[in-house]
C-alpha positions as CSV (number, residue, x, y, z in Angstrom):
1,X,-1.2,-6.0,3.7
2,X,-4.3,-7.1,5.2
3,X,-2.6,-9.8,7.1
4,X,-0.8,-6.8,8.8
5,X,-3.7,-4.8,9.5
6,X,-5.4,-8.1,11.2
7,X,-2.1,-8.6,13.7
8,X,-2.0,-5.0,14.6
9,X,-2.6,-4.3,18.6
10,X,-5.5,-2.2,19.4
11,X,-3.5,0.7,20.2
12,X,-1.8,0.5,17.0
13,X,-5.0,-0.2,14.9
14,X,-6.5,2.7,16.5
15,X,-3.6,5.1,15.9
16,X,-3.9,4.1,11.9
17,X,-7.7,4.3,11.4
18,X,-8.4,7.3,14.3
19,X,-9.0,9.7,11.6
20,X,-10.7,7.9,8.7
21,X,-13.5,9.9,9.5
22,X,-12.6,13.1,11.0
23,X,-12.0,13.3,14.9
24,X,-14.3,10.1,15.1
25,X,-11.9,7.8,16.9
26,X,-14.8,5.5,18.1
27,X,-15.4,4.2,14.7
28,X,-11.7,2.9,14.6
29,X,-12.5,1.4,18.2
30,X,-15.8,-0.3,16.8
31,X,-13.8,-1.4,13.4
32,X,-11.1,-3.2,15.7
33,X,-13.9,-5.4,17.4
34,X,-14.8,-6.7,14.0
35,X,-11.3,-8.1,13.0
36,X,-10.3,-10.3,11.3
37,X,-10.7,-8.9,7.7
38,X,-10.7,-11.2,4.7
39,X,-9.9,-8.3,2.6
40,X,-9.8,-4.6,1.5
41,X,-13.2,-4.5,0.6
42,X,-14.2,-6.0,3.4
43,X,-12.6,-3.4,5.8
44,X,-14.1,-0.7,3.7
45,X,-17.3,-2.0,3.9
46,X,-17.2,-2.5,7.5
47,X,-15.9,1.3,8.0
48,X,-19.1,2.5,6.1
49,X,-21.7,0.7,7.8
50,X,-20.7,1.7,11.1
51,X,-20.9,5.0,9.8
52,X,-24.1,4.4,8.0
53,X,-25.6,2.5,11.0
54,X,-24.9,5.1,13.4
55,X,-27.3,7.7,14.5
56,X,-28.2,10.7,12.5
57,X,-26.8,12.9,15.5
58,X,-23.2,11.3,15.1
59,X,-23.3,11.4,11.5
60,X,-24.0,15.0,11.2
61,X,-21.4,15.6,14.0
62,X,-18.8,13.8,11.9
63,X,-19.5,15.8,9.0
64,X,-19.7,19.3,10.6
65,X,-16.2,18.6,12.0
66,X,-14.4,18.2,8.6
67,X,-12.7,21.3,8.2
68,X,-13.4,23.7,5.3
69,X,-11.5,23.2,2.5
70,X,-8.9,26.5,2.2
71,X,-10.4,28.3,5.3
72,X,-6.8,29.5,6.5
73,X,-8.6,31.2,9.5
74,X,-9.4,27.5,11.1
75,X,-5.8,26.0,9.8
76,X,-4.7,25.5,13.8
77,X,-7.8,23.5,14.2
78,X,-6.8,21.0,11.4
79,X,-5.9,17.3,12.5
80,X,-2.2,16.6,11.0
81,X,-4.0,14.4,8.3
82,X,-6.3,16.7,7.0
83,X,-3.3,19.6,7.2
84,X,-1.4,17.0,5.0
85,X,-4.1,16.5,2.7
86,X,-4.9,20.0,2.2
87,X,-1.1,21.2,1.8
88,X,-0.8,18.0,-0.9
89,X,-3.7,19.3,-2.7
90,X,-2.7,23.0,-2.7
91,X,-5.5,24.3,-0.9
92,X,-2.7,26.0,1.2
93,X,-1.9,28.3,-1.7
94,X,-5.4,29.4,-2.3
95,X,-6.3,33.0,-1.8
């Protein structure tokens, strides 16, 4: 599987990894430039390193962009991935 990831075009790669962190496409773009990956551990490590070495302002922006769990008033603001996550966890059924 890691070989398939390494062979993705830039646009395909970014499409797959764009929302690893909520609305932080730039992380996927930077990650793409660090290919190839030897294994999933290296891929994960590089994702975390990008986040951990960015400015505190960017880190806070990413954390603040993550939607509140089960906040039905903001459901229209969720990315498709977040909506799927919350629905599969049953958070759409919370009152």
